[in-house]
C-alpha positions in Angstrom: 73.0 4.2 223.9 69.8 4.5 222.4 67.2 7.6 223.1 65.4 5.3 225.6 68.4 4.1 227.5 69.5 7.9 227.5 66.1 8.7 229.2 66.8 6.0 231.8 70.1 7.4 232.6 68.7 10.9 233.6 70.0 12.8 230.6 66.7 14.3 230.0 67.1 16.0 233.7 70.8 17.3 232.7 69.7 18.7 229.7 66.6 20.2 230.8 68.8 22.3 233.5 70.0 24.3 230.4 66.4 25.8 229.9 67.1 28.6 232.1 69.6 29.8 229.1 67.8 32.6 227.5 69.1 31.3 224.0 66.9 28.2 224.5 63.5 30.1 225.1 61.4 30.3 221.9 61.2 33.8 220.8 57.6 32.8 218.9 54.8 34.6 219.9 51.6 33.0 221.4 49.8 33.3 217.8 52.8 32.2 215.7 52.9 28.8 218.4 49.2 28.6 217.3 49.8 29.2 213.8 52.6 27.1 213.2 52.7 24.6 215.9 56.5 24.0 216.9 57.3 20.8 218.6 58.2 21.1 222.3 61.9 20.9 223.3 62.3 17.2 224.1 65.5 15.4 224.7 67.3 13.9 223.4 66.9 16.6 220.7 66.0 14.6 217.4 67.5 15.7 214.5 68.4 12.7 212.3 65.0 12.4 210.2 64.7 15.6 208.1 61.5 16.3 209.7 59.9 19.6 209.8 59.6 20.5 213.3 56.6 22.8 212.8 53.3 21.9 211.8 50.7 20.6 211.2 49.5 24.4 211.1 46.4 25.6 212.6 44.6 25.4 209.6 45.6 22.3 208.7 44.7 20.8 212.2 41.2 22.4 211.8 40.8 20.5 208.1 41.8 17.2 209.6 39.3 17.5 212.8 36.3 18.1 210.0 37.9 14.8 208.5 36.8 13.0 211.7 33.3 13.2 210.7 33.8 11.1 207.7 36.1 8.8 208.8 33.9 5.8 208.2 34.1 6.2 204.5 36.6 4.8 202.4 38.9 7.9 201.0 38.7 7.5 197.3 36.0 10.0 196.4 37.3 12.5 199.0 40.5 12.7 197.0 39.1 15.0 194.2 39.8 18.3 196.0 43.4 17.3 196.4 43.7 16.0 193.0 42.5 19.2 191.3 44.9 21.2 193.6 47.8 18.9 192.1 46.9 19.2 188.4 46.7 22.9 188.9 50.0 23.3 190.8 52.0 20.9 188.4 50.0 21.5 185.1 49.1 18.3 184.1 45.8 16.3 183.6 44.8 14.1 186.4 45.8 11.0 184.7 49.2 11.9 185.3 48.9 11.9 189.0 49.4 8.9 191.5 48.4 9.9 195.1 50.6 7.4 197.4 51.1 7.0 201.3 54.0 9.0 201.4 56.5 9.6 198.3 58.4 6.6 199.9 55.5 4.2 198.6 55.6 6.0 195.3 59.5 5.0 195.3 58.8 1.6 196.1 55.9 0.7 194.1 57.8 2.1 191.0 60.9 0.1 191.7 58.5 -3.0 192.2 56.5 -2.1 188.9 59.6 -1.8 186.6 62.5 -3.7 188.0 61.2 -6.8 189.6 62.6 -10.2 188.8 65.9 -9.1 187.5 65.6 -5.5 186.4 68.4 -3.3 187.1 68.1 0.2 188.9 71.0 2.5 188.3 71.6 5.0 191.3 74.0 7.1 193.1 76.1 6.1 196.6 74.8 7.2 199.0 71.4 8.4 198.2 68.2 7.5 199.7 67.5 3.8 199.8 63.8 3.1 199.9 63.4 2.1 196.3 66.4 0.0 195.9 66.1 -1.9 199.0 62.4 -2.6 198.2 63.3 -3.6 194.7 66.0 -6.2 195.7 63.4 -7.9 197.6 61.6 -8.6 194.4 64.6 -9.8 192.5 65.6 -6.4 191.2 69.5 -5.7 191.2 71.0 -2.3 191.9 74.2 -0.8 190.0 75.9 2.0 192.2 77.3 4.5 191.0 79.7 6.7 193.5 79.1 10.6 193.8 81.8 12.8 192.3 84.3 15.0 194.0 81.6 17.6 194.7 79.2 15.0 196.4 76.8 15.5 193.6 75.4 12.4 191.2 78.2 11.3 188.6 75.3 11.6 185.9 78.0 11.2 182.9 79.1 7.9 184.3 75.3 6.8 185.4 74.5 7.5 181.5 77.6 5.4 180.4 76.1 2.4 182.8 72.8 2.5 180.9 72.2 -1.4 179.1 69.7 -3.3 177.9 69.0 -4.5 181.9 68.6 -0.9 183.0 64.8 -0.6 183.8 65.1 2.7 185.7 67.5 5.3 186.6 67.0 6.8 190.3 68.0 10.5 190.7 67.2 12.2 194.2 67.9 15.7 193.7 68.6 17.8 196.3 70.3 14.4 197.3 70.0 12.7 200.6 72.3 12.7 202.5 74.4 15.3 200.9 72.1 17.8 200.1 73.7 18.6 196.8 72.1 19.9 193.6 72.8 19.0 190.2 73.6 22.1 187.9 70.4 23.4 185.6 71.9 22.2 182.5 73.3 19.1 183.7 70.1 17.9 185.2 68.0 18.7 182.4 70.3 17.3 179.7 71.0 13.9 181.4 67.2 13.2 182.1 66.0 14.4 178.5 69.1 12.1 177.2 68.7 9.1 179.3 65.1 9.0 179.4 65.1 8.0 175.8 66.8 4.7 176.6 65.4 3.9 180.1 63.1 5.6 182.7 64.4 8.2 184.6 62.9 8.3 188.4 63.6 12.1 189.6 62.9 12.0 193.7 62.1 15.7 194.2 61.4 15.3 198.2 63.1 18.5 199.1 62.4 20.6 195.9 60.8 23.1 197.8 63.9 24.1 199.7 66.0 25.2 196.6 66.7 28.8 196.7 67.1 29.3 192.9 63.3 29.9 192.1 64.2 29.2 188.6 65.7 25.7 189.1 63.8 23.6 187.1 61.4 20.3 187.9 61.5 17.2 185.9 57.7 18.0 185.6 58.6 19.8 182.4 59.7 16.5 180.9 57.1 14.6 182.1 54.7 17.3 180.2 56.9 16.4 176.8 55.8 12.8 177.2 59.4 11.6 178.3 59.9 8.5 180.3 60.7 10.6 183.5 58.7 9.9 186.8 58.7 12.7 189.6 58.0 12.2 193.2 56.6 14.9 195.6 55.8 14.8 199.4 53.9 16.4 202.2 56.2 15.1 204.8 59.0 18.0 204.4 58.0 21.7 204.0 54.0 21.1 204.9 55.3 19.4 208.2 52.9 16.2 207.5 55.5 13.4 207.9 53.0 11.5 210.2 50.2 11.2 207.9 52.0 9.7 205.0 50.8 11.3 202.0 52.6 12.3 198.8 52.4 11.8 195.1 54.1 10.9 191.6 53.8 12.6 188.1 54.3 10.8 185.2 52.7 10.1 181.7 49.7 8.0 181.5 51.3 4.9 180.3 53.8 4.9 183.1 51.1 6.3 185.7 48.4 3.7 185.2 51.2 0.8 185.6 52.4 2.1 189.3 48.9 2.5 190.1 48.3 -1.0 189.7 50.7 -1.7 192.3 49.8 1.0 195.1 49.1 -0.6 198.4 48.8 1.6 201.3 47.2 4.6 199.5 46.6 7.2 202.1 43.4 8.0 204.1 40.7 10.7 204.6 42.6 12.6 207.3 45.9 13.1 205.1 43.7 14.0 202.1 42.0 16.8 204.1 45.4 17.6 205.7 47.4 18.1 202.6 44.6 20.0 200.7 44.6 22.4 203.6 48.4 22.3 203.7 48.7 23.7 200.0 46.5 26.4 200.5 48.2 27.7 203.6 50.9 30.0 202.1 51.6 31.6 205.5 53.0 28.5 206.6 54.8 27.3 203.8 56.8 30.6 204.0 57.4 30.3 207.5 58.9 26.7 207.2 61.1 27.8 204.4 62.6 30.8 206.4 63.1 28.8 209.6 64.9 26.3 207.6 67.3 29.1 206.2 67.7 30.6 209.6 68.5 26.9 211.1 71.2 26.4 208.6 72.6 29.8 209.3 73.2 29.0 212.8 74.6 25.8 212.0 77.1 27.1 209.1 77.8 29.4 212.1 79.0 26.9 214.6 80.8 24.6 211.7 82.6 27.8 210.3 84.1 28.5 214.2 85.3 24.7 214.5 86.5 24.7 211.1 84.8 22.0 209.8 84.0 21.0 206.2 80.5 21.0 205.1 78.3 21.2 201.8 76.1 24.4 201.6 72.5 22.9 201.6 69.6 23.0 199.2 67.4 21.1 201.8 66.4 21.0 205.6 69.5 19.2 206.5 73.4 19.9 206.3 76.2 17.3 205.4 79.4 18.0 207.3 82.7 16.3 208.0 83.2 15.1 211.8 86.8 14.0 211.3 86.1 10.8 213.2 84.1 7.6 212.7 80.1 8.4 212.6 79.4 5.6 215.3 82.3 7.5 217.5 80.5 10.9 216.7 76.7 9.5 217.1 77.3 8.2 220.6 79.0 11.6 221.7 76.3 13.5 220.3 73.7 11.7 222.1 75.7 11.5 225.4 75.2 15.5 224.9 71.5 15.2 224.0 71.6 15.1 220.4 70.4 12.6 217.8 71.9 13.0 214.7 72.0 11.0 211.5 72.8 7.7 210.7 75.9 6.2 208.7 76.2 6.8 204.9 78.7 4.8 203.6 81.3 5.5 202.1 81.2 8.7 203.7 81.9 7.1 207.2 83.5 10.0 208.9 80.4 12.3 207.5 77.1 13.2 209.4 73.8 14.2 208.3 72.2 16.9 210.5 68.7 18.3 210.0 67.5 21.9 210.7 64.8 22.0 213.7 63.2 24.8 215.8 65.7 27.5 216.3 66.1 26.3 220.3 66.8 22.8 219.0 69.6 24.1 216.6 71.1 26.2 219.2 71.3 23.6 221.6 73.0 21.4 218.6 75.4 24.1 217.8 76.3 24.4 221.6 77.0 20.6 221.8 78.7 20.3 218.8 81.2 23.0 219.8 81.5 20.8 223.2 82.3 17.5 221.2 84.1 18.5 218.3 85.7 21.9 220.1 
């Protein structure tokens, strides 16, 4: 049963009856709601896309409105403000940056650029699939490497698989869907070593949620001229998933090749929004705090039920349901919650995104009902 069918069957009315419960009433002040723009509590609660339930912030919305006045213009001349901010943040020259229509476009065009026509991509299983799925349509092949027993990238095996056919290694760190993080030493050693043999793509979509402030970004290797490409997005902590804007960082020889294949690019509203989001430190910190708060509530519910789960370095949690994911998904949807899809071979595990605190509390109630 999908969301539309659930609504037709009156699930929304049953769920809405729970709103009388004090636990599902927002604790944010009117001023906080204005500044941080929490999404409304709607049913079924959608916790399946790793979205930020807050945003765009008030400051970002104001910048977007200003952008309307130049909506008749092409966006390229208006990218400079954002480009300058990214250059300052990442500490690289402008020719190292490729702005894209979300980091997903960056992943897709990178796979197309370097692995089309039979080139091989080495990737973990499971991981975020955008690069590999798209590249396969252009003749690429994928060499899948299963995660290790800690649900983390098996980088030792990945390095063993490198051959003359290998054009890219895709590394999603923290990984989606498992939320796991490689150790600092293993990450740096692997990327440094492997990039001498092929190109390493480090997807850092969830980098902002890493709580270790000394955890390295692989931009450090880009600065050294290594064959490393890093992707970043405004979809997650900045709350701009619907605007489609992200960027890549790579040395000019790689960046120039990728830039030739960028198709969607982005738009003036997104450029204005992203620049304003980078300035809005209050919203950034608020988003991180709410993710931490939401995860603690979810951990508590899972601990109460004795469930196995991964301590997350992202805005989602990967946990073991002990039953087929298709069964669990239907049971949770019947209760008014949309959760993550299947991620083979972990067919009895579930990826659940954090939401507003009200959404998280609702999920915790329903999780206990389904698995309790």
